N, CA and C atoms as an extended XYZ file, in Angstrom:
270
Properties=species:S:1:pos:R:3:atomname:S:1:resname:S:1:resid:I:1 pbc="F F F"
N       -16.693       40.839       18.505 N   UNK     1
C       -15.401       41.483       18.499 CA  UNK     1
C       -14.306       40.430       18.271 C   UNK     1
N       -13.465       40.665       17.313 N   UNK     2
C       -12.388       39.736       16.995 CA  UNK     2
C       -11.182       40.050       17.874 C   UNK     2
N       -10.696       39.016       18.534 N   UNK     3
C        -9.499       39.147       19.356 CA  UNK     3
C        -8.298       39.181       18.420 C   UNK     3
N        -7.506       40.260       18.482 N   UNK     4
C        -6.377       40.425       17.561 CA  UNK     4
C        -5.047       39.997       18.170 C   UNK     4
N        -5.072       39.497       19.403 N   UNK     5
C        -3.832       39.061       20.038 CA  UNK     5
C        -3.338       37.782       19.377 C   UNK     5
N        -2.072       37.801       19.025 N   UNK     6
C        -1.469       36.621       18.398 CA  UNK     6
C        -1.230       35.564       19.463 C   UNK     6
N        -1.766       34.371       19.257 N   UNK     7
C        -1.610       33.294       20.217 CA  UNK     7
C        -0.928       32.065       19.602 C   UNK     7
N        -1.143       31.821       18.309 N   UNK     8
C        -0.584       30.635       17.656 CA  UNK     8
C        -0.040       31.001       16.285 C   UNK     8
N         1.111       30.428       15.955 N   UNK     9
C         1.668       30.555       14.612 CA  UNK     9
C         2.019       29.157       14.132 C   UNK     9
N         1.608       28.854       12.901 N   UNK    10
C         1.912       27.550       12.315 CA  UNK    10
C         2.743       27.739       11.056 C   UNK    10
N         3.745       26.892       10.901 N   UNK    11
C         4.494       26.791        9.652 CA  UNK    11
C         4.024       25.495        8.991 C   UNK    11
N         3.521       25.613        7.770 N   UNK    12
C         2.944       24.458        7.080 CA  UNK    12
C         3.905       24.005        5.982 C   UNK    12
N         4.221       22.706        5.981 N   UNK    13
C         5.157       22.119        5.031 CA  UNK    13
C         4.456       21.021        4.228 C   UNK    13
N         4.974       20.761        3.036 N   UNK    14
C         4.459       19.675        2.210 CA  UNK    14
C         5.359       18.452        2.334 C   UNK    14
N         4.747       17.307        2.212 N   UNK    15
C         5.474       16.048        2.222 CA  UNK    15
C         5.021       15.256        1.002 C   UNK    15
N         5.932       14.626        0.325 N   UNK    16
C         5.539       13.810       -0.830 CA  UNK    16
C         5.875       12.342       -0.572 C   UNK    16
N         5.066       11.499       -1.177 N   UNK    17
C         5.279       10.052       -1.158 CA  UNK    17
C         5.369        9.637       -2.614 C   UNK    17
N         6.335        8.799       -2.947 N   UNK    18
C         6.489        8.400       -4.342 CA  UNK    18
C         6.574        6.886       -4.474 C   UNK    18
N         6.176        6.412       -5.635 N   UNK    19
C         6.235        4.995       -5.979 CA  UNK    19
C         7.053        4.888       -7.252 C   UNK    19
N         8.076        4.066       -7.249 N   UNK    20
C         8.889        3.880       -8.453 CA  UNK    20
C         8.921        2.390       -8.783 C   UNK    20
N         9.275        2.081      -10.013 N   UNK    21
C         9.326        0.694      -10.458 CA  UNK    21
C         7.947        0.066      -10.588 C   UNK    21
N         6.937        0.900      -10.827 N   UNK    22
C         5.555        0.420      -10.876 CA  UNK    22
C         5.341       -0.576      -12.003 C   UNK    22
N         5.871       -0.278      -13.191 N   UNK    23
C         5.650       -1.173      -14.335 CA  UNK    23
C         6.116       -2.591      -14.018 C   UNK    23
N         7.333       -2.712      -13.520 N   UNK    24
C         7.878       -4.048      -13.205 CA  UNK    24
C         7.119       -4.719      -12.071 C   UNK    24
N         6.721       -3.944      -11.054 N   UNK    25
C         5.981       -4.515       -9.923 CA  UNK    25
C         4.624       -5.045      -10.361 C   UNK    25
N         3.923       -4.295      -11.212 N   UNK    26
C         2.609       -4.722      -11.702 CA  UNK    26
C         2.758       -5.939      -12.602 C   UNK    26
N         3.777       -5.949      -13.437 N   UNK    27
C         4.019       -7.090      -14.319 CA  UNK    27
C         4.300       -8.349      -13.509 C   UNK    27
N         5.103       -8.217      -12.463 N   UNK    28
C         5.452       -9.374      -11.638 CA  UNK    28
C         4.277       -9.874      -10.805 C   UNK    28
N         3.566       -8.943      -10.156 N   UNK    29
C         2.504       -9.343       -9.236 CA  UNK    29
C         1.172       -9.659       -9.918 C   UNK    29
N         0.855       -8.918      -10.980 N   UNK    30
C        -0.462       -9.062      -11.614 CA  UNK    30
C        -0.389       -9.610      -13.042 C   UNK    30
N         0.811       -9.777      -13.580 N   UNK    31
C         1.023      -10.219      -14.961 CA  UNK    31
C         0.308       -9.285      -15.953 C   UNK    31
N         0.413       -7.981      -15.694 N   UNK    32
C        -0.194       -6.965      -16.549 CA  UNK    32
C         0.910       -6.025      -17.021 C   UNK    32
N         0.968       -5.798      -18.337 N   UNK    33
C         1.917       -4.862      -18.933 CA  UNK    33
C         1.270       -3.484      -18.910 C   UNK    33
N         1.391       -2.780      -17.790 N   UNK    34
C         0.666       -1.543      -17.524 CA  UNK    34
C         1.106       -0.405      -18.442 C   UNK    34
N         0.122        0.205      -19.104 N   UNK    35
C         0.351        1.407      -19.899 CA  UNK    35
C        -0.645        2.479      -19.450 C   UNK    35
N        -0.327        3.716      -19.743 N   UNK    36
C        -1.145        4.840      -19.282 CA  UNK    36
C        -2.587        4.747      -19.768 C   UNK    36
N        -2.805        4.313      -20.987 N   UNK    37
C        -4.158        4.280      -21.547 CA  UNK    37
C        -5.050        3.222      -20.905 C   UNK    37
N        -4.493        2.346      -20.076 N   UNK    38
C        -5.273        1.322      -19.362 CA  UNK    38
C        -5.877        1.863      -18.069 C   UNK    38
N        -5.377        3.004      -17.599 N   UNK    39
C        -5.724        3.515      -16.269 CA  UNK    39
C        -7.008        4.342      -16.296 C   UNK    39
N        -7.930        3.984      -15.401 N   UNK    40
C        -9.168        4.738      -15.214 CA  UNK    40
C        -9.007        5.778      -14.104 C   UNK    40
N        -8.369        5.357      -13.005 N   UNK    41
C        -8.259        6.219      -11.822 CA  UNK    41
C        -7.039        5.801      -11.006 C   UNK    41
N        -6.397        6.781      -10.397 N   UNK    42
C        -5.272        6.540       -9.491 CA  UNK    42
C        -5.571        7.292       -8.207 C   UNK    42
N        -5.424        6.620       -7.069 N   UNK    43
C        -5.642        7.331       -5.809 CA  UNK    43
C        -4.791        6.746       -4.699 C   UNK    43
N        -4.532        7.572       -3.718 N   UNK    44
C        -3.748        7.169       -2.556 CA  UNK    44
C        -4.490        7.588       -1.296 C   UNK    44
N        -4.464        6.725       -0.306 N   UNK    45
C        -5.027        7.021        1.002 CA  UNK    45
C        -4.115        6.376        2.031 C   UNK    45
N        -3.780        7.111        3.058 N   UNK    46
C        -2.826        6.655        4.075 CA  UNK    46
C        -1.511        6.217        3.421 C   UNK    46
N        -1.109        6.919        2.360 N   UNK    47
C         0.130        6.672        1.624 CA  UNK    47
C         0.156        5.305        0.952 C   UNK    47
N        -1.004        4.703        0.730 N   UNK    48
C        -1.120        3.439       -0.001 CA  UNK    48
C        -1.717        3.744       -1.366 C   UNK    48
N        -1.091        3.253       -2.422 N   UNK    49
C        -1.491        3.557       -3.789 CA  UNK    49
C        -2.358        2.453       -4.381 C   UNK    49
N        -3.433        2.858       -5.042 N   UNK    50
C        -4.250        1.933       -5.818 CA  UNK    50
C        -4.482        2.526       -7.194 C   UNK    50
N        -4.398        1.653       -8.195 N   UNK    51
C        -4.671        2.038       -9.569 CA  UNK    51
C        -5.872        1.217      -10.017 C   UNK    51
N        -6.903        1.895      -10.513 N   UNK    52
C        -8.086        1.224      -11.036 CA  UNK    52
C        -7.979        1.243      -12.560 C   UNK    52
N        -8.024        0.066      -13.157 N   UNK    53
C        -7.941       -0.026      -14.609 CA  UNK    53
C        -9.323        0.108      -15.231 C   UNK    53
N        -9.361        0.435      -16.503 N   UNK    54
C       -10.626        0.608      -17.213 CA  UNK    54
C       -11.443       -0.679      -17.250 C   UNK    54
N       -10.785       -1.836      -17.123 N   UNK    55
C       -11.511       -3.113      -17.107 CA  UNK    55
C       -12.005       -3.486      -15.711 C   UNK    55
N       -11.794       -2.597      -14.724 N   UNK    56
C       -12.269       -2.822      -13.367 CA  UNK    56
C       -11.249       -3.437      -12.422 C   UNK    56
N       -10.124       -3.889      -12.932 N   UNK    57
C        -9.074       -4.466      -12.086 CA  UNK    57
C        -8.486       -3.391      -11.183 C   UNK    57
N        -8.295       -3.732       -9.915 N   UNK    58
C        -7.685       -2.814       -8.951 CA  UNK    58
C        -6.297       -3.328       -8.612 C   UNK    58
N        -5.308       -2.489       -8.833 N   UNK    59
C        -3.920       -2.818       -8.524 CA  UNK    59
C        -3.543       -2.115       -7.224 C   UNK    59
N        -3.250       -2.884       -6.182 N   UNK    60
C        -2.848       -2.314       -4.890 CA  UNK    60
C        -1.336       -2.374       -4.798 C   UNK    60
N        -0.705       -1.218       -4.700 N   UNK    61
C         0.752       -1.154       -4.714 CA  UNK    61
C         1.365       -0.802       -3.368 C   UNK    61
N         0.570       -0.731       -2.333 N   UNK    62
C         1.099       -0.521       -0.988 CA  UNK    62
C         1.682        0.864       -0.777 C   UNK    62
N         2.453        0.979        0.295 N   UNK    63
C         3.040        2.271        0.649 CA  UNK    63
C         4.231        2.582       -0.241 C   UNK    63
N         4.368        3.871       -0.523 N   UNK    64
C         5.495        4.334       -1.316 CA  UNK    64
C         6.646        4.749       -0.426 C   UNK    64
N         7.578        5.466       -1.015 N   UNK    65
C         8.746        5.970       -0.298 CA  UNK    65
C         8.438        7.372        0.210 C   UNK    65
N         8.699        7.586        1.469 N   UNK    66
C         8.451        8.885        2.085 CA  UNK    66
C         9.696        9.743        1.902 C   UNK    66
N         9.537       10.801        1.143 N   UNK    67
C        10.663       11.681        0.869 CA  UNK    67
C        10.875       12.642        2.040 C   UNK    67
N        12.096       13.055        2.201 N   UNK    68
C        12.458       13.973        3.277 CA  UNK    68
C        11.785       15.327        3.059 C   UNK    68
N        11.219       15.864        4.117 N   UNK    69
C        10.593       17.179        4.052 CA  UNK    69
C        11.680       18.240        4.172 C   UNK    69
N        11.605       19.262        3.317 N   UNK    70
C        12.538       20.378        3.375 CA  UNK    70
C        11.980       21.414        4.349 C   UNK    70
N        12.516       21.412        5.553 N   UNK    71
C        12.025       22.327        6.584 CA  UNK    71
C        12.648       23.724        6.494 C   UNK    71
N        13.437       23.967        5.455 N   UNK    72
C        14.085       25.268        5.315 CA  UNK    72
C        13.061       26.381        5.077 C   UNK    72
N        12.113       26.129        4.188 N   UNK    73
C        11.122       27.152        3.842 CA  UNK    73
C         9.730       26.535        3.871 C   UNK    73
N         8.856       26.996        4.745 N   UNK    74
C         7.495       26.457        4.774 CA  UNK    74
C         6.708       26.886        3.539 C   UNK    74
N         5.690       26.112        3.212 N   UNK    75
C         4.795       26.459        2.109 CA  UNK    75
C         3.901       27.632        2.491 C   UNK    75
N         3.563       27.695        3.766 N   UNK    76
C         2.646       28.738        4.227 CA  UNK    76
C         2.872       28.970        5.715 C   UNK    76
N         2.661       30.217        6.146 N   UNK    77
C         2.694       30.568        7.562 CA  UNK    77
C         1.311       31.087        7.936 C   UNK    77
N         0.777       30.605        9.044 N   UNK    78
C        -0.547       31.027        9.512 CA  UNK    78
C        -0.410       31.636       10.902 C   UNK    78
N        -1.135       32.730       11.135 N   UNK    79
C        -1.148       33.400       12.434 CA  UNK    79
C        -2.581       33.392       12.949 C   UNK    79
N        -2.768       32.904       14.192 N   UNK    80
C        -4.102       32.750       14.768 CA  UNK    80
C        -4.191       33.453       16.115 C   UNK    80
N        -5.427       33.769       16.501 N   UNK    81
C        -5.647       34.242       17.862 CA  UNK    81
C        -5.930       33.031       18.760 C   UNK    81
N        -6.308       33.270       19.993 N   UNK    82
C        -6.523       32.172       20.950 CA  UNK    82
C        -7.732       31.305       20.596 C   UNK    82
N        -8.587       31.799       19.728 N   UNK    83
C        -9.762       31.019       19.276 CA  UNK    83
C        -9.514       30.368       17.917 C   UNK    83
N        -8.272       30.386       17.494 N   UNK    84
C        -7.853       29.863       16.190 CA  UNK    84
C        -8.552       30.541       15.017 C   UNK    84
N        -8.871       31.807       15.189 N   UNK    85
C        -9.347       32.609       14.069 CA  UNK    85
C        -8.120       33.132       13.346 C   UNK    85
N        -8.110       33.067       12.026 N   UNK    86
C        -6.969       33.502       11.231 CA  UNK    86
C        -6.816       35.013       11.313 C   UNK    86
N        -5.611       35.436       11.738 N   UNK    87
C        -5.309       36.866       11.779 CA  UNK    87
C        -4.481       37.262       10.565 C   UNK    87
N        -3.754       36.317       10.024 N   UNK    88
C        -2.927       36.601        8.852 CA  UNK    88
C        -2.293       35.322        8.326 C   UNK    88
N        -1.842       35.399        7.075 N   UNK    89
C        -1.124       34.282        6.489 CA  UNK    89
C        -0.142       34.793        5.445 C   UNK    89
N         0.931       34.077        5.302 N   UNK    90
C         1.952       34.414        4.309 CA  UNK    90
C         2.289       33.185        3.519 C   UNK    90
């Protein structure tokens, strides 16, 4: 039997992290004139950016800028019962 009593509501928001001035930073730190066709993979973990080049070089660019979250409108609203079973979402 599913408990239909509303116990928890979550408002879910997105946060973005950005890196700017990458070309100049890579040129200064790695002496590489970075172009899009050189890139094999781009990934971020714990807001730290790494770019893997097709030649195997890994460019570590550190943490980016944390942009302000717009708390005016959530991306999603979740409604749960006391067992955290989803009762609804918007």
